[in-house]
C-alpha positions as CSV (number, residue, x, y, z in Angstrom):
1,M,-10.2,-5.2,9.3
2,F,-13.4,-3.8,7.7
3,I,-11.5,-1.0,6.0
4,A,-8.8,-3.3,4.8
5,K,-11.3,-5.7,3.3
6,R,-13.1,-2.9,1.5
7,L,-9.9,-1.4,0.2
8,K,-8.5,-4.7,-1.0
9,D,-11.6,-5.2,-3.1
10,E,-11.6,-1.6,-4.4
11,S,-8.0,-0.6,-4.8
12,V,-5.1,-2.9,-3.9
13,C,-2.6,0.0,-3.9
14,E,-4.7,1.9,-1.4
15,Y,-5.0,-1.3,0.6
16,L,-1.2,-1.7,0.8
17,L,-0.8,1.9,1.9
18,Y,-3.5,1.4,4.5
19,M,-1.8,-1.8,5.7
20,W,1.5,-0.1,6.0
21,Q,-0.2,2.6,8.1
22,V,-1.7,-0.1,10.3
23,E,1.7,-1.7,10.8
24,D,3.1,1.7,11.9
25,I,0.1,2.2,14.2
26,L,0.7,-1.2,15.8
27,R,4.4,-0.2,16.3
28,A,3.3,3.1,17.9
29,Y,1.3,1.0,20.4
30,E,4.4,-1.3,20.8
31,L,2.3,-4.2,19.6
32,D,0.4,-4.0,22.9
33,E,-2.8,-5.8,22.1
34,E,-4.6,-4.7,25.3
35,R,-3.9,-1.0,24.6
36,L,-4.9,-1.4,21.0
37,A,-8.2,-2.9,22.0
38,Q,-8.9,-0.2,24.6
39,E,-7.5,2.9,22.8
40,Y,-7.7,2.1,19.1
41,A,-10.3,-0.5,18.4
42,S,-12.7,1.4,20.7
43,R,-13.0,4.1,17.9
44,F,-14.9,1.6,15.7
45,P,-18.6,1.1,15.9
46,E,-19.6,-1.1,18.8
47,E,-20.7,-4.0,16.6
48,E,-17.2,-4.1,15.0
49,R,-14.9,-3.5,18.0
50,A,-14.4,-7.1,19.1
51,K,-13.6,-8.3,15.5
52,E,-11.3,-5.3,15.0
53,A,-9.5,-5.9,18.2
54,R,-9.0,-9.6,17.4
55,W,-7.7,-8.6,13.9
56,L,-5.2,-6.1,15.4
57,A,-4.1,-8.7,18.0
58,D,-3.5,-11.2,15.2
59,L,-1.5,-8.7,13.2
60,C,0.6,-8.0,16.4
61,C,1.3,-11.7,16.7
62,M,2.3,-11.9,13.0
63,M,4.5,-8.9,13.3
64,R,6.3,-10.4,16.3
65,E,6.7,-13.8,14.6
66,E,7.9,-12.2,11.3
67,G,10.4,-9.9,13.0
68,C,8.5,-6.7,12.0
69,R,8.5,-5.1,15.4
70,E,10.5,-2.0,14.4
71,N,10.3,-1.9,10.6
72,G,9.6,-3.9,7.5
73,H,6.3,-5.3,6.3
74,L,4.3,-8.4,7.0
75,Q,4.6,-11.3,4.6
76,M,1.0,-11.0,3.5
77,N,1.7,-7.4,2.4
78,K,5.0,-8.4,0.7
79,G,3.0,-11.2,-1.1
80,T,0.5,-8.7,-2.3
81,L,3.3,-6.4,-3.6
82,I,4.8,-9.4,-5.4
83,L,1.5,-10.2,-7.0
84,L,1.2,-6.6,-8.1
85,T,4.7,-6.5,-9.4
86,D,4.0,-9.7,-11.5
87,L,0.9,-8.1,-12.9
88,H,2.7,-4.9,-13.6
89,H,5.3,-6.8,-15.7
90,E,2.5,-8.8,-17.5
91,L,0.7,-5.6,-18.4
92,L,3.9,-4.0,-19.7
93,N,4.6,-7.0,-21.9
94,S,1.0,-7.4,-23.1
95,P,0.1,-5.8,-26.5
96,K,-3.5,-5.5,-25.1
97,H,-2.6,-2.8,-22.6
98,P,-1.0,0.2,-24.4
99,F,-2.6,2.7,-22.1
100,Y,-0.9,1.1,-19.1
101,V,2.4,1.1,-20.9
102,S,1.9,4.8,-21.7
103,A,1.0,5.6,-18.1
104,Y,4.2,3.7,-17.0
105,Q,6.3,5.7,-19.5
106,K,4.9,8.9,-18.2
107,A,5.6,7.9,-14.6
108,L,9.1,6.5,-15.4
109,P,11.1,9.8,-14.9
110,S,9.6,10.2,-11.5
111,I,10.2,6.5,-10.6
112,V,13.9,6.9,-11.7
113,D,14.2,10.0,-9.6
114,L,12.6,8.4,-6.6
115,R,14.8,5.3,-6.8
116,R,17.9,7.5,-7.2
117,R,16.9,9.4,-4.0
118,G,15.8,6.4,-2.0
119,D,16.6,2.7,-1.7
120,A,17.7,1.6,-5.1
121,Q,17.4,-2.0,-4.0
122,K,13.6,-1.7,-3.8
123,G,11.5,-2.4,-6.8
124,E,9.7,0.2,-8.8
125,L,6.3,-0.4,-7.3
126,E,7.5,-0.4,-3.8
127,T,9.4,2.8,-4.5
128,C,6.2,4.4,-5.8
129,L,4.2,3.2,-2.9
130,D,6.9,4.4,-0.4
131,A,6.7,7.9,-2.0
132,L,2.9,8.0,-1.7
133,Y,3.1,6.7,1.9
134,G,5.6,9.4,2.7
135,V,3.3,12.1,1.3
136,M,0.4,10.6,3.2
137,M,2.4,10.8,6.4
138,L,3.3,14.4,5.7
139,R,-0.3,15.3,5.2
140,L,-1.3,13.6,8.5
141,Q,1.4,15.8,10.2
142,K,-0.1,18.8,8.4
143,K,3.2,19.5,6.6
144,E,3.3,21.2,3.3
145,I,3.9,19.2,0.1
146,S,5.5,21.2,-2.7
147,T,3.7,21.6,-6.0
148,Q,6.8,20.0,-7.6
149,T,6.3,16.9,-5.5
150,E,2.6,16.8,-6.3
151,A,3.3,17.2,-10.0
152,A,6.0,14.5,-10.0
153,L,3.7,12.0,-8.2
154,L,0.7,12.6,-10.4
155,P,1.7,10.2,-13.2
156,V,2.8,7.7,-10.5
157,K,-0.7,7.9,-8.9
158,Q,-2.3,7.5,-12.3
159,M,-0.2,4.4,-13.1
160,L,-1.0,2.8,-9.7
161,H,-4.7,3.5,-10.2
162,M,-4.6,1.7,-13.5
163,L,-2.7,-1.1,-11.9
164,S,-5.2,-1.4,-9.1
165,D,-8.0,-1.5,-11.7
166,A,-6.2,-4.3,-13.6
167,Y,-5.7,-6.2,-10.3
168,K,-9.4,-6.0,-9.6
169,K,-10.3,-7.2,-13.1
170,D,-7.7,-10.0,-12.7
171,K,-9.3,-11.2,-9.5
172,E,-12.7,-11.1,-11.1
173,G,-11.3,-13.1,-14.0
174,T,-12.1,-10.4,-16.6
175,L,-8.6,-9.2,-17.4
176,E,-7.2,-10.1,-20.8
177,L,-3.5,-10.3,-21.1
C-alpha cells in the first residue's frame, strides 16, 4: 500500500508494473488473506503491517469479485491504463508536445514488433507495459536479458517515462495540451 501510493505519485507506469506484480503475488498465495498477513505483510515495518495486511485483504476480495483469481487485472488498474492511454493520445495530438511525439516515433518499431509477437488485441501501452513486466520477471528469476531486447526496450522505457511525467503534471494541473 505504501509503495503503491508512493509510486502512483512518482511514476504511474512503475505503479502499474508494481500493481501487476502485487496481483501475481496474491495469486501465488491463492488469495489467502491469512497467509498473506503472516508471510508477506510481516516483511513490512511493524507500524505498517496491519494497514498493509488490510490492503492486501481488500485486494484479494476485489480480485475474487472481479474474476481475477487466475489472470487479468483489477478494474482500478485497467482504469489507470485507460487514463494513461487517453493521455497518450492527447499528447500525440497536441502540438505542444513534439518531444513526446518524437519519443513515440522512436519506440514505434519496437511496439509494432511486440504487438506482432504478443496479443495484437491489446493496446500499445499495455503491450509496452507487458514487455517491461516480462523483463522484470526474468530479472527476478535471475535470467539473462539479451542486449537486443534491452536495446529494443530502451525507447519504450523513455516514452513511458515521459508519459508518466505528463501524467504527474496532469494530476497537478500543470500540463498544457
